[in-house]
N, C-alpha and C positions, 0 to 999 in steps of 0.2 A: 490119369491118362499114362498109358505106358507105350514106350516105343522099344522095339526090339529089331534086331537084324541078325538073320541067321540063314544058312543053306537051306536049300530046299529039302534035304532029307532029314533036317531037324524039325521041319514044320509038323504039326499035329494034323490028323484027317480034317479036324475042324477048321484050322487056320487055312489049309488049302482050299477046302470048300467055300469058305466065305471070304477069301481073297479072290477067288474066281467069280463068285456070286456078285461082289460089288463091282468088279471090272465088268462083268456083262452088263449090270444095272446102268453103268455110266456109258461105257463105249457103245454098246449095242443098242440098249433100249433108250436112253436119254439122248445119245447123239444120233440115234437112227442110223447105225453103221454097222453093216452086215460084214463081218470078217470072223476069222478063226482065231479066238484068243488063245487056246492051246496050241501054242506054235512049237512044242517041244523043247522050247528054250528055258521054260521055268526050272527045269530039273537040275540045271547047271548054273543057275543063278543064286546071288544072295538076295533075301527079300526083307525088306523093311516093313514091318506092320505096326500101326498104331491102333491100340486098345482102349476103349473107355467103357468100363463096366463089362468086360469081357467081350465086347462087340468091337469088330473091326471097323474103324472108321476112316483110315486112309492106308496106302499101301504103295509101294514101288519096287521095282526090281533093279539089280545092278547086274549088268551083263558082261561077262569077260571079254577081255580083248579078243578080236578074231572071230567071234560069232556073229555079232550084226555089223559092227564096223572094226576097223583095224584096232581101235583104242577101246578102253573100257566105256561102256555106254550106261545111262540111265533110262529105263522105260516103265511103261504101264504106271504112270504115276497118276494116282486117284485119291480124291478126297469126297466123301460123301456129301451130299447136297445139304444136310442138316448142320454140317460144321464148316462149310465153304466161307470165304471172306473173314476168317479170323486168324489168318497168318500161318494156318498149319501146313500149307503147301510149302512155304518158304522154310518153315522149321523142319520138314522132312528132308528137303533138299539139302540143308545144312547137315544133318545128321547123316544122310548119305555120303557126303562129300567128305566129312570128317572120317567116316567108316573107310572109305576108299584110300584117303591118304595113310590112315594108319595101317590098312592091309597091304597096300601097294607101294606107299610112298607117293611123292608128287609126279603123277602121271597125268596125260592128256585124258580128258573125259569128254564125250560128245553125247548128243540126244537129237532125237526127231520130235521137234514141238510143234504142237497145233498152233498156227499163227494167232488164234484168238487167245492164247495164253502165254505167248511167248515172254510177255513182262515178268512173269513168275520167275522164269528162268535167268532172265537178265539180272533180277536182284540177287541171284546166287553168284553172278559173275560170268554168265554164258553171254556170248556174243553170236549173232546170225552169220553162219558162213557159207550160205547157199541161196539161191533163188527160191521162191515159193515152187513148191511140188505137191502133187496129190498123192496122198497116201489113204487107202480105203476109203476115197470119195472126200477126204477132208484136206483143206490147205495146211501144209507143213512147211518148216524150213529145218535144216540141219544147224545145230548150234554147237560150238565148242566153249569150254571153260577156259577163260583168260586170266581171271583172278578170283580170289575168295574173299 
């Protein structure tokens, strides 16, 4: 298994295609949520990719401060169905947070979590800081990193 984090312009065509493909498979098809995944933010984000045998099995993006939130945020966190419940979600969050700290220092980090998986983010030190709200028809809460 290989984990890399790089800016959009360093992604290969293959990586971009497959990153978007698995996000669509999970967010749009599996979760039956119609939304525009290509929201014009990918090009300014850093992307974490997990590959196994050259196939992307998990990904997330690190969104710069001032784009979605005033703080740096993490979004589009996906782990393919065949490798879920093996701790990979926690592992990629740890990698992303270490990358953020190395690149930006100890800065506030936020995210919008689906309520059904907020426990994943709580394991990484995030706490709920909002009431439940609908985002693309799915219950979400805003979370903020309080400790690692």
